[in-house]
DRENLUM-482947 format. One line per field, with one value per atom (N, C-alpha, C, O): residue in one letter; z, y, x; residue number from 1; atom name. Coordinates in steps of 0.05 Angstrom, whole numbers, plus 5000, padded with zeros to 4 digits. Example, Ala and Ser with C-alpha at 12.3 -4.5 7.8 and 13.67 -1.06 7.14 Angstrom:
BEGIN
residuo	A A A A S S S S
c3	5156 5156 5156 5169 5142 5143 5157 5161
c2	4886 4910 4934 4934 4955 4979 5001 5023
c1	5264 5246 5264 5285 5257 5273 5258 5268
num	1 1 1 1 2 2 2 2
atomo	N CA C O N CA C O
This chain:
BEGIN
residuo	M M M M L L L L H H H H W W W W L L L L T T T T V V V V L L L L C C C C V V V V I I I I F F F F A A A A A A A A G G G G L L L L I I I I L L L L L L L L R R R R D D D D E E E E V V V V V V V V S S S S G G G G R R R R V V V V L L L L K K K K Q Q Q Q W W W W L L L L L L L L E E E E G G G G H H H H R R R R H H H H F F F F G G G G L L L L F F F F V V V V L L L L V V V V L L L L F F F F F F F F V V V V R R R R I I I I V V V V I I I I R R R R I I I I R R R R T T T T G G G G K K K K L L L L P P P P P P P P T T T T G G G G N N N N M M M M P P P P K K K K A A A A V V V V R R R R A A A A V V V V A A A A A A A A L L L L T T T T H H H H I I I I A A A A L L L L Y Y Y Y G G G G L L L L M M M M L L L L A A A A L L L L P P P P M M M M L L L L G G G G W W W W A A A A L L L L S S S S N N N N A A A A Q Q Q Q D D D D R R R R P P P P V V V V H H H H L L L L F F F F G G G G L L L L T T T T L L L L P P P P T T T T L L L L V V V V G G G G A A A A D D D D E E E E D D D D L L L L A A A A D D D D S S S S L L L L Q Q Q Q T T T T W W W W H H H H I I I I D D D D A A A A A A A A W W W W T T T T L L L L L L L L A A A A L L L L V V V V L L L L L L L L H H H H T T T T G G G G A A A A A A A A L L L L W W W W H H H H H H H H F F F F V V V V V V V V R R R R D D D D D D D D V V V V L L L L R R R R A A A A M M M M L L L L P P P P S S S S R R R R Q Q Q Q N N N N R R R R L L L L T T T T T T T T N N N N D D D D
c3	7010 6985 6963 6940 6969 6949 6942 6919 6961 6956 6934 6915 6935 6916 6889 6868 6890 6865 6851 6826 6866 6854 6841 6819 6856 6845 6819 6800 6818 6793 6770 6747 6776 6755 6745 6721 6763 6754 6738 6717 6746 6731 6703 6683 6701 6675 6657 6633 6669 6653 6642 6619 6660 6651 6631 6610 6636 6618 6591 6571 6589 6563 6547 6522 6559 6544 6536 6514 6553 6545 6523 6505 6524 6503 6477 6456 6479 6454 6441 6417 6457 6446 6432 6415 6439 6427 6402 6386 6398 6375 6350 6349 6331 6307 6287 6276 6283 6264 6277 6299 6264 6274 6287 6312 6271 6282 6301 6321 6294 6311 6338 6359 6338 6363 6380 6404 6367 6382 6394 6417 6380 6390 6413 6433 6411 6433 6458 6480 6455 6478 6490 6515 6474 6484 6500 6521 6489 6503 6529 6549 6529 6554 6575 6598 6565 6583 6595 6619 6578 6587 6608 6629 6602 6621 6648 6669 6648 6674 6688 6713 6673 6686 6698 6720 6685 6696 6720 6739 6720 6743 6767 6790 6763 6784 6795 6820 6778 6786 6803 6824 6794 6810 6837 6858 6837 6863 6881 6905 6869 6885 6901 6925 6888 6902 6922 6943 6916 6935 6960 6982 6955 6978 6995 7019 6982 6997 7014 7037 7003 7018 7042 7064 7037 7059 7081 7104 7072 7091 7108 7132 7095 7109 7129 7152 7121 7139 7161 7184 7156 7177 7192 7213 7182 7195 7188 7172 7199 7194 7206 7228 7192 7203 7226 7226 7246 7269 7260 7242 7271 7263 7270 7291 7253 7257 7264 7250 7284 7292 7308 7312 7316 7331 7315 7319 7296 7277 7288 7301 7282 7290 7274 7253 7285 7273 7244 7227 7239 7212 7192 7170 7200 7182 7177 7155 7198 7195 7177 7160 7179 7162 7133 7115 7127 7100 7089 7066 7105 7097 7090 7070 7107 7103 7077 7061 7073 7048 7023 7002 7026 7003 6997 6973 7018 7013 7001 6983 7010 6998 6968 6952 6962 6934 6918 6895 6929 6914 6909 6886 6929 6924 6904 6887 6906 6887 6858 6840 6855 6828 6819 6795 6837 6830 6820 6805 6828 6819 6793 6773 6794 6772 6746 6725 6748 6724 6707 6683 6718 6701 6690 6668 6707 6697 6675 6655 6677 6655 6630 6608 6632 6609 6596 6572 6612 6603 6588 6565 6600 6587 6561 6541 6562 6538 6515 6493 6521 6500 6488 6464 6506 6497 6480 6459 6489 6474 6447 6428 6444 6418 6402 6381 6412 6400 6398 6379 6420 6422 6446 6468 6443 6466 6484 6476 6509 6529 6537 6543 6536 6542 6566 6570 6581 6603 6604 6607 6601 6600 6579 6584 6556 6535 6537 6519 6560 6563 6555 6561 6541 6534 6557 6565 6567 6590 6580 6557 6598 6590 6581 6589 6564 6554 6575 6584 6582 6602 6589 6600 6565 6551 6521 6511 6507 6478 6464 6475 6438 6421 6418 6411 6424 6422 6421 6440 6398 6393 6412 6422 6417 6436 6464 6478 6473 6499 6501 6521 6480 6479 6483 6498 6470 6473 6502 6513 6514 6542 6561 6579 6557 6574 6571 6591 6547 6543 6559 6572 6558 6573 6603 6617 6613 6641 6649 6670 6632 6637 6640 6658 6621 6622 6646 6659 6652 6675 6701 6719 6703 6726 6729 6751 6706 6706 6717 6733 6708 6718 6748 6763 6756 6784 6801 6822 6790 6804 6807 6828 6785 6786 6808 6823 6809 6829 6858 6875 6862 6888 6895 6918 6875 6880 6888 6906 6875 6882 6910 6925 6917 6944 6964 6985 6959 6976 6980 7002 6958 6959 6974 6991 6968 6983 7013 7029 7020 7049 7062 7084 7048 7059 7063 7084 7044 7046 7068 7082 7070 7091 7118 7136 7121 7147 7153 7176 7132 7137 7143 7161 7127 7129 7147 7158 7150 7167 7194 7214 7194 7220 7233 7257 7216 7225 7242 7263 7231 7244 7226 7208 7233 7219 7197 7189 7188 7167 7142 7132 7132 7107 7112 7096 7135 7141 7143 7136 7152 7154 7126 7124 7105 7078 7065 7046 7075 7063 7073 7096 7055 7064 7086 7085 7107 7130 7123 7105 7138 7134 7138 7123 7158 7163 7140 7132 7129 7106 7081 7067 7077 7054 7058 7039 7082 7087 7082 7071 7091 7088 7060 7051 7045 7018 6998 6976 7004 6986 6989 6972 7009 7014 6995 6996
c2	1640 1629 1650 1645 1674 1695 1704 1712 1702 1708 1691 1701 1665 1646 1648 1643 1654 1657 1682 1682 1703 1727 1721 1730 1706 1698 1683 1689 1664 1649 1667 1664 1686 1704 1722 1727 1731 1748 1732 1741 1707 1690 1684 1686 1678 1673 1698 1696 1721 1746 1752 1758 1749 1755 1734 1740 1709 1687 1689 1685 1696 1698 1721 1718 1744 1767 1762 1770 1750 1743 1723 1724 1703 1683 1696 1689 1715 1729 1744 1744 1755 1769 1751 1759 1725 1705 1692 1680 1695 1682 1698 1722 1685 1698 1703 1725 1683 1686 1676 1664 1681 1671 1693 1696 1710 1732 1724 1737 1702 1692 1683 1689 1669 1660 1684 1685 1704 1728 1742 1752 1744 1757 1741 1753 1715 1698 1701 1703 1702 1706 1734 1736 1754 1781 1781 1793 1769 1768 1753 1761 1731 1716 1734 1734 1749 1768 1788 1793 1799 1819 1806 1819 1782 1769 1764 1770 1753 1748 1774 1775 1795 1821 1832 1843 1828 1837 1820 1830 1794 1777 1788 1788 1797 1809 1833 1838 1849 1873 1865 1877 1845 1835 1825 1831 1809 1799 1821 1819 1842 1865 1876 1880 1880 1891 1871 1879 1846 1825 1826 1825 1827 1828 1853 1852 1876 1901 1898 1906 1888 1885 1867 1873 1845 1826 1839 1835 1854 1867 1887 1889 1902 1922 1908 1917 1886 1872 1857 1856 1846 1830 1844 1835 1867 1882 1872 1854 1885 1879 1852 1846 1837 1811 1816 1835 1798 1801 1797 1780 1811 1808 1780 1768 1769 1743 1747 1762 1734 1737 1762 1778 1766 1789 1805 1804 1820 1836 1864 1876 1875 1903 1922 1915 1946 1965 1972 1975 1974 1981 1959 1965 1934 1911 1912 1907 1917 1918 1941 1939 1964 1987 1981 1988 1968 1961 1941 1943 1921 1902 1916 1910 1935 1949 1966 1966 1979 1995 1977 1984 1954 1935 1925 1924 1919 1910 1932 1927 1957 1979 1982 1986 1980 1982 1959 1963 1935 1912 1916 1911 1925 1930 1952 1951 1973 1995 1986 1995 1969 1958 1939 1937 1924 1905 1921 1911 1946 1964 1978 1978 1989 2006 1991 2000 1968 1953 1945 1951 1933 1926 1951 1952 1972 1997 2010 2020 2010 2020 2003 2014 1977 1960 1964 1965 1968 1973 1999 2001 2020 2046 2045 2058 2030 2026 2014 2024 1993 1981 2001 2003 2017 2037 2058 2067 2067 2088 2077 2093 2051 2039 2033 2020 2043 2040 2010 2001 1996 1968 1965 1974 1952 1947 1926 1909 1927 1908 1890 1900 1864 1845 1828 1822 1821 1802 1785 1794 1758 1739 1747 1744 1756 1763 1790 1799 1804 1830 1851 1849 1872 1894 1914 1923 1919 1937 1966 1972 1984 2013 2023 2013 2043 2056 2076 2093 2073 2091 2117 2138 2114 2137 2134 2112 2156 2155 2147 2146 2140 2132 2155 2177 2150 2170 2157 2144 2159 2145 2154 2137 2179 2189 2180 2171 2181 2170 2141 2131 2126 2097 2092 2073 2107 2104 2108 2093 2129 2135 2113 2104 2105 2084 2058 2043 2051 2027 2028 2008 2050 2054 2051 2036 2064 2062 2034 2024 2020 1993 1974 1958 1977 1960 1966 1948 1992 2000 1990 1980 1992 1982 1952 1941 1937 1908 1900 1882 1914 1908 1915 1901 1936 1944 1922 1915 1913 1891 1867 1854 1859 1836 1840 1822 1864 1869 1866 1854 1877 1875 1846 1838 1831 1803 1788 1771 1793 1780 1788 1771 1813 1822 1808 1798 1807 1794 1764 1754 1751 1723 1718 1700 1735 1732 1737 1723 1756 1761 1738 1730 1726 1703 1680 1666 1675 1653 1659 1641 1684 1692 1687 1677 1695 1690 1660 1651 1644 1615 1601 1585 1607 1592 1605 1590 1631 1644 1651 1643 1666 1674 1651 1649 1633 1609 1617 1605 1636 1643 1633 1617 1640 1630 1648 1644 1667 1685 1670 1675 1653 1638 1619 1617 1605 1587 1602 1591 1627 1643 1649 1653 1649 1654 1629 1631 1606 1581 1574 1580 1563 1555 1534 1515 1539 1520 1494 1492 1473 1447 1448 1436 1463 1465 1479 1470 1500 1514 1495 1495 1479 1460 1440 1432 1430 1410 1421 1407 1446 1457 1466 1465 1475 1485 1463 1466 1439 1417 1400 1383 1405 1389 1397 1386
c1	1963 1957 1956 1966 1946 1946 1974 1979 1992 2020 2031 2043 2026 2037 2022 2034 1996 1981 1991 1993 1998 2009 2036 2042 2053 2079 2076 2090 2057 2053 2044 2054 2026 2017 2039 2041 2056 2079 2098 2108 2104 2122 2111 2125 2085 2073 2073 2078 2066 2066 2093 2096 2114 2141 2150 2162 2144 2153 2141 2155 2115 2102 2113 2117 2119 2129 2158 2166 2173 2201 2202 2219 2184 2183 2174 2185 2156 2146 2170 2172 2187 2210 2229 2245 2229 2247 2235 2250 2209 2196 2203 2198 2216 2225 2202 2200 2186 2163 2138 2138 2116 2091 2075 2074 2062 2046 2024 2020 2011 1989 2000 1988 2023 2035 2044 2039 2056 2065 2041 2042 2019 1995 1983 1974 1983 1973 1990 1979 2016 2034 2030 2030 2026 2020 1994 1992 1973 1947 1950 1938 1965 1970 1984 1977 2004 2018 1999 2000 1982 1962 1943 1938 1934 1915 1928 1916 1952 1965 1972 1971 1979 1983 1958 1958 1935 1910 1902 1889 1909 1904 1920 1909 1944 1960 1946 1945 1934 1919 1895 1889 1880 1857 1866 1854 1887 1898 1908 1906 1919 1927 1904 1906 1881 1858 1846 1837 1846 1837 1855 1845 1881 1900 1897 1898 1892 1887 1862 1862 1841 1816 1820 1811 1833 1839 1856 1851 1876 1894 1879 1883 1861 1845 1826 1823 1815 1796 1809 1799 1833 1846 1868 1877 1877 1898 1925 1929 1945 1973 1980 1971 1996 2005 2024 2039 2023 2041 2070 2075 2089 2117 2127 2120 2144 2156 2185 2199 2194 2222 2227 2209 2251 2260 2279 2303 2268 2285 2289 2272 2313 2318 2300 2289 2296 2278 2286 2269 2312 2322 2314 2305 2316 2309 2279 2270 2263 2234 2227 2208 2241 2235 2241 2225 2264 2271 2250 2242 2242 2222 2196 2183 2187 2162 2164 2145 2186 2190 2190 2179 2202 2203 2174 2167 2159 2131 2114 2098 2118 2103 2110 2093 2136 2145 2134 2125 2134 2123 2093 2084 2078 2050 2045 2028 2062 2059 2064 2050 2084 2089 2068 2063 2056 2034 2010 1993 2008 1987 1996 1981 2020 2029 2034 2027 2047 2055 2031 2031 2010 1987 1973 1963 1972 1958 1974 1963 2001 2018 2014 2012 2013 2009 1982 1979 1961 1934 1934 1923 1945 1946 1963 1957 1985 2002 1986 1988 1971 1955 1935 1932 1922 1903 1917 1907 1941 1956 1964 1968 1968 1974 1948 1949 1926 1900 1891 1878 1898 1890 1872 1879 1849 1832 1844 1860 1836 1846 1822 1800 1826 1805 1812 1835 1792 1795 1771 1748 1775 1753 1732 1708 1741 1723 1710 1696 1714 1702 1723 1746 1713 1731 1731 1710 1755 1757 1756 1762 1749 1748 1775 1796 1774 1798 1808 1793 1833 1845 1856 1854 1867 1879 1872 1867 1872 1868 1893 1915 1889 1911 1930 1922 1956 1976 2004 2013 2016 2042 2064 2079 2066 2086 2082 2100 2057 2050 2055 2065 2049 2055 2084 2092 2101 2130 2139 2154 2128 2135 2125 2139 2100 2088 2103 2107 2112 2127 2154 2161 2167 2192 2186 2201 2166 2159 2151 2159 2136 2127 2151 2153 2170 2194 2211 2221 2215 2231 2218 2232 2192 2178 2180 2183 2180 2183 2210 2212 2231 2258 2261 2275 2248 2248 2234 2243 2211 2197 2214 2215 2228 2246 2267 2273 2279 2300 2288 2301 2264 2252 2244 2246 2235 2228 2253 2252 2275 2300 2309 2318 2306 2312 2294 2304 2269 2249 2255 2255 2261 2268 2294 2296 2314 2339 2336 2348 2319 2315 2301 2307 2281 2267 2286 2285 2303 2323 2344 2352 2352 2371 2359 2372 2333 2320 2319 2323 2313 2310 2337 2338 2357 2382 2403 2420 2403 2423 2412 2423 2390 2378 2363 2361 2353 2338 2313 2308 2298 2273 2250 2254 2225 2202 2191 2168 2206 2196 2188 2166 2205 2198 2175 2156 2175 2153 2126 2105 2127 2102 2091 2067 2107 2098 2087 2072 2094 2085 2057 2050 2041 2014 2016 2032 2001 2002 1989 1972 1996 1984 1954 1939 1946 1917 1903 1881 1915 1903 1901 1881 1922 1922 1900 1886 1896 1875 1847 1830 1843 1816 1810 1787 1830 1825 1824 1813 1835 1834 1810 1805 1794 1770 1747 1725
num	1 1 1 1 2 2 2 2 3 3 3 3 4 4 4 4 5 5 5 5 6 6 6 6 7 7 7 7 8 8 8 8 9 9 9 9 10 10 10 10 11 11 11 11 12 12 12 12 13 13 13 13 14 14 14 14 15 15 15 15 16 16 16 16 17 17 17 17 18 18 18 18 19 19 19 19 20 20 20 20 21 21 21 21 22 22 22 22 23 23 23 23 24 24 24 24 25 25 25 25 26 26 26 26 27 27 27 27 28 28 28 28 29 29 29 29 30 30 30 30 31 31 31 31 32 32 32 32 33 33 33 33 34 34 34 34 35 35 35 35 36 36 36 36 37 37 37 37 38 38 38 38 39 39 39 39 40 40 40 40 41 41 41 41 42 42 42 42 43 43 43 43 44 44 44 44 45 45 45 45 46 46 46 46 47 47 47 47 48 48 48 48 49 49 49 49 50 50 50 50 51 51 51 51 52 52 52 52 53 53 53 53 54 54 54 54 55 55 55 55 56 56 56 56 57 57 57 57 58 58 58 58 59 59 59 59 60 60 60 60 61 61 61 61 62 62 62 62 63 63 63 63 64 64 64 64 65 65 65 65 66 66 66 66 67 67 67 67 68 68 68 68 69 69 69 69 70 70 70 70 71 71 71 71 72 72 72 72 73 73 73 73 74 74 74 74 75 75 75 75 76 76 76 76 77 77 77 77 78 78 78 78 79 79 79 79 80 80 80 80 81 81 81 81 82 82 82 82 83 83 83 83 84 84 84 84 85 85 85 85 86 86 86 86 87 87 87 87 88 88 88 88 89 89 89 89 90 90 90 90 91 91 91 91 92 92 92 92 93 93 93 93 94 94 94 94 95 95 95 95 96 96 96 96 97 97 97 97 98 98 98 98 99 99 99 99 100 100 100 100 101 101 101 101 102 102 102 102 103 103 103 103 104 104 104 104 105 105 105 105 106 106 106 106 107 107 107 107 108 108 108 108 109 109 109 109 110 110 110 110 111 111 111 111 112 112 112 112 113 113 113 113 114 114 114 114 115 115 115 115 116 116 116 116 117 117 117 117 118 118 118 118 119 119 119 119 120 120 120 120 121 121 121 121 122 122 122 122 123 123 123 123 124 124 124 124 125 125 125 125 126 126 126 126 127 127 127 127 128 128 128 128 129 129 129 129 130 130 130 130 131 131 131 131 132 132 132 132 133 133 133 133 134 134 134 134 135 135 135 135 136 136 136 136 137 137 137 137 138 138 138 138 139 139 139 139 140 140 140 140 141 141 141 141 142 142 142 142 143 143 143 143 144 144 144 144 145 145 145 145 146 146 146 146 147 147 147 147 148 148 148 148 149 149 149 149 150 150 150 150 151 151 151 151 152 152 152 152 153 153 153 153 154 154 154 154 155 155 155 155 156 156 156 156 157 157 157 157 158 158 158 158 159 159 159 159 160 160 160 160 161 161 161 161 162 162 162 162 163 163 163 163 164 164 164 164 165 165 165 165 166 166 166 166 167 167 167 167 168 168 168 168 169 169 169 169 170 170 170 170 171 171 171 171 172 172 172 172 173 173 173 173 174 174 174 174
atomo	N CA C O N CA C O N CA C O N CA C O N CA C O N CA C O N CA C O N CA C O N CA C O N CA C O N CA C O N CA C O N CA C O N CA C O N CA C O N CA C O N CA C O N CA C O N CA C O N CA C O N CA C O N CA C O N CA C O N CA C O N CA C O N CA C O N CA C O N CA C O N CA C O N CA C O N CA C O N CA C O N CA C O N CA C O N CA C O N CA C O N CA C O N CA C O N CA C O N CA C O N CA C O N CA C O N CA C O N CA C O N CA C O N CA C O N CA C O N CA C O N CA C O N CA C O N CA C O N CA C O N CA C O N CA C O N CA C O N CA C O N CA C O N CA C O N CA C O N CA C O N CA C O N CA C O N CA C O N CA C O N CA C O N CA C O N CA C O N CA C O N CA C O N CA C O N CA C O N CA C O N CA C O N CA C O N CA C O N CA C O N CA C O N CA C O N CA C O N CA C O N CA C O N CA C O N CA C O N CA C O N CA C O N CA C O N CA C O N CA C O N CA C O N CA C O N CA C O N CA C O N CA C O N CA C O N CA C O N CA C O N CA C O N CA C O N CA C O N CA C O N CA C O N CA C O N CA C O N CA C O N CA C O N CA C O N CA C O N CA C O N CA C O N CA C O N CA C O N CA C O N CA C O N CA C O N CA C O N CA C O N CA C O N CA C O N CA C O N CA C O N CA C O N CA C O N CA C O N CA C O N CA C O N CA C O N CA C O N CA C O N CA C O N CA C O N CA C O N CA C O N CA C O N CA C O N CA C O N CA C O N CA C O N CA C O N CA C O N CA C O N CA C O N CA C O N CA C O N CA C O N CA C O N CA C O N CA C O N CA C O N CA C O N CA C O N CA C O N CA C O N CA C O N CA C O N CA C O N CA C O N CA C O N CA C O N CA C O N CA C O N CA C O N CA C O N CA C O N CA C O N CA C O N CA C O N CA C O N CA C O N CA C O N CA C O N CA C O N CA C O N CA C O N CA C O
């Protein structure tokens, strides 16, 4: 379930900032879209830590299917990169806002300042944030393609393992 909640937060964060770039006028609307982008980015950061805690407590998931070592290694590296970006991207955005001398808020609370106001640093952080976002998109597409390849070509249970189970849906909807 956290997997799909993270996916939704990433989609909303990306969608809001891309929509903001398309808005021609309306300063208030642009600011609202930017704040929504920041909130969903921070939700990804919160979910990152929740997922890490759960992974530490429950251990590594059992392997699904009979994959060669090379495929498992690429999958592991992709997951490490995805987790790294789920941490780095929101932190870069938070630091970027601070470097632009803008406070960061979550649920009405002002979060601590990570860096001081610095125009040159803000320019660098913005470049890193955008580059990291495109890298995340590429990895998400790779991850999605691999899941679909497993489902339709290899015909194993990798994709089904990512879907919420019927039992989980029944217990969480009660």
